N, C-alpha and C positions, 0 to 999 in steps of 0.2 A: 503494500500499499505506501502510496507517495502523498505527503503531506507540507502543504505550503502554507504556514504561518507566517500571515501579512497585515500590514497595519500603513494608515499614512498619514502624511503633514500637509497641512493644508494655509494659505492665508488668505483674506478676501477677494474677490474676482474683482481687481480694480477698474478692468475693462467693463465688466459689464453694470458695477458702478454707475462710472462716468455715463453710459450706454442708457440706463433706465433711470437716472438722480440728475441727470444733468449737471455732471460736473467732471464737465470737459475744462482745462484746462489748469485742472489743480495738480500739485505733484501726489506722488504716491502716497506717501504719507497723510496726507489734508485730505485725498482721494476715504482711505482709510479708518480716516477719525467721522467724517461725513459718516458716512455707511454705519459705524459702530452708533453712533450717535443717531440715527435715524430708526435704527432696530431698538435701541436702550427706549428711546419714545413709543415705539408700536408693539412691545412685548414686554418689557420691564429688564432685559438682557440683553449685551452685546453682542452675543454668539450668532453668526451669521445663519440664515436658512440653508440648506442642504446644495440647493442649486446655483448657491451665491458662493462657495467656496470655491478655490481653486487650489490644487493637486501641487504642490513641489518635490513629495518624494513617496516614495513604495519604496518599502524595504519589508526583506521578507527573512525567513528561516526553510530552506526545503530541504525537507527531511527524504530521501529513498534508502530502497536496499542497500545500494552500495555506496552514495553520497549523501553528505550534511553542509549546507550552503551557508554563510549569511552573507545577505549583500542587500545593494536598494540599485531598483532601475536605472537604466542610463547611466549618464554622467552628470556631474553637477550641471553643464551649462543646458542637459538635455530640455525640450519643449514638455508640455505637459502632454502633448498625443506621443511623444516618442514613449513618457513614461507610460502610458494606455497601454502602448502597444506591444510593450515590453510583457507586461504582467499577462496580459489575456493570451499572447505566445505563449507564456507557460502554461497557462492554466489548459488549451489547446493541447498543447503539448505530453504534461504530467499527467491531465484529467487526476489532482488532487484530490485530497479532501481538504479542502480548505479553514482555516482555521484563526481564528478574531477574538477579537473581546471590544463587545459591542459591534462589533461591524457589522450584525444589521439593521442597529440601530442609528449609523453614523457610515461607516468607510463603506460599505458598498451602495446606499444611496446615492453618495457622493462619485462614486465611480459609473452609475448607473447616465447620471445628469451627463459628467464630464466627457463619458465616451460618445453619447448622444450628441453635444455638440461638438464635438469632433470627427465624428460617423466613426468609430473605430468600431471592428466586426469581431466578434467573440462568439460564433455559434453555437461551440460547445456549452458554452456557460450557460445562454438561454435554453438550450435544449430542455424539456418537460418529457418527455416520451412521443412528440410527437413523431420523431425519425427513428430515438434508439429507444426502446423499449423498457430498460435498463432502468433510462433516468424518468420514467412517471412515476415510480413511488421513491426515488433517492434524488430527486437533483437541488441544485444550487440555492433556488428558490425559496423553496418553502423552508417555513422557521423552522418545522417541526420533522424536519428530514436529516442525514446525518453529513452530507456531501458536502457543506456548510457548518459548523461549530463555534458557533459564538458562543464561548463561553462561561462571561458575564450574563450572559440571557438564562442558558442552560443551569451553570449555579444559584440563578436565582430561581428557578422554577419556573420560569417565563412571569415571574412577574415584575411590573417594574419598580415597583416600591425597594424587592430586594434587592436591586443591584448595588454593585459596589467598584469602586474602581480599583484599579490593575494593579499600580503602586501599593495600595494597603494587604492587595491579595497576595501579590507577590512577595511582601516585606515579612507577610506572615507566618509564611510559607519557609522561610529561612533565601530567600533569594534574594539579588539584587535589589529590586525595585528602580525608580528612578533613577537616570547615570546623566548627568549634564547640563538638563535643560529640564522645561513642564513646558506639555503642551502650550499654555497662553504665552509662551516666552517666544513662540515661534516666528510670531508676525516680526518682532522686535528684529530677532536674530537676523531676517530673512532681506528686512531693509538696510541693516549692517553690509550686508552679503556675505555674509555665516553660512551659506547653502554646505557648504560642509560640516559643517556642526549639526544641522539641522539632520542629516543623515545620519549621524552615526547618531543621534538622539533614538531615529525610529528605529534602528538599526539594534541597539539596546531595547529599546519597547518588542520591539518580536523575538526577543531574547526570552525576555518575561514573560513573556505571552507564550511561550514554546517550552518554558519550562514547567509553566502552571497545567501547560496541557497535559505534560508527560505524568504530573499528579494525579491530572482528572483521567488519564487513562489505568494508571492503575488504581486508582479509586475503584472504576466500572469494571475492574478485572480484566480489560486486554494485556494487561503485563502483569506479570510478576514481580515480589520482588527484587531479586537477579536481572528480569528482563530490564527493570528503571532504572536501575543498576548501571545498566551497558551504555541505556542510551544514554544517562549521566556525564558515562565520561567517554562516550564518544564525543559530545558536546566540548565538555573539557580541553579534549584532546585537538577539537576543531580551533576552538578560539585559543588556545597554548601556537598552535603551527601557525596563526592568520598573521603576525609580525606589526598590526594595525591595533593601536594605543589603547584606543576606547573598548578592544574587544577584549586586551590585556588588561584593564582598569574592569571590567566586568567581570572577568575569571578570579579576578585577588579579591574583589569584593564578596564572589559567591563564595569562595576558597575558605575564607573569615567567616561566614557561618555555622550555628554549630553544626558537630557532628552530626548530630541526629535528628538534624534538619530537613 
């Protein structure tokens, strides 16, 4: 079974803001401020609606029988369309189980809107059994199927009031939790040209999600204790061999956790 754990980082869609709200001529920072102010007036929160998020990073942990990779789609200067194409090419090629934290509530709807905007083809992802009967009762789109596991939703028993932050759940399980920044700092980091830091942060988020996923697989009996430890050691070896500073820091924080965590 192939597994693709994913996470996205976003900023306000400034071009959409200029078009929808008549903000032409303003600098990026001012457009973002104006969009946040309008949203605050309307809803009491500055958080943008799904269709007004622009994706600046998509990071994944790809786990197959033969490989384990931690990577971000494209390059730091890739367009949003390039990030989307690469992500959905991976889904088409590996046909993985997708794993996320709040992916059903945020990441996937944003991916849908942005793919619609850019004309991204992803036939396998949208399959619900019309061409392949194996997708009829287990596809990526149904909330209660297993081709996409939204860990936050599943662990909450599909009760919105029972949802929990990834950072806190990961930390309680003995995993590193947030590294480098938090989601509400991505906009300022992007304005400062720190796309590399954003991609690194996104990768540590998918690592936390992957570790929670392994613990979940153990909890539901799909990994026994030995298999769970084997997968953890495989990830430790991958991080140690990466030579990438943020992954080394993540490994050090993980290794510093209590031995029985």
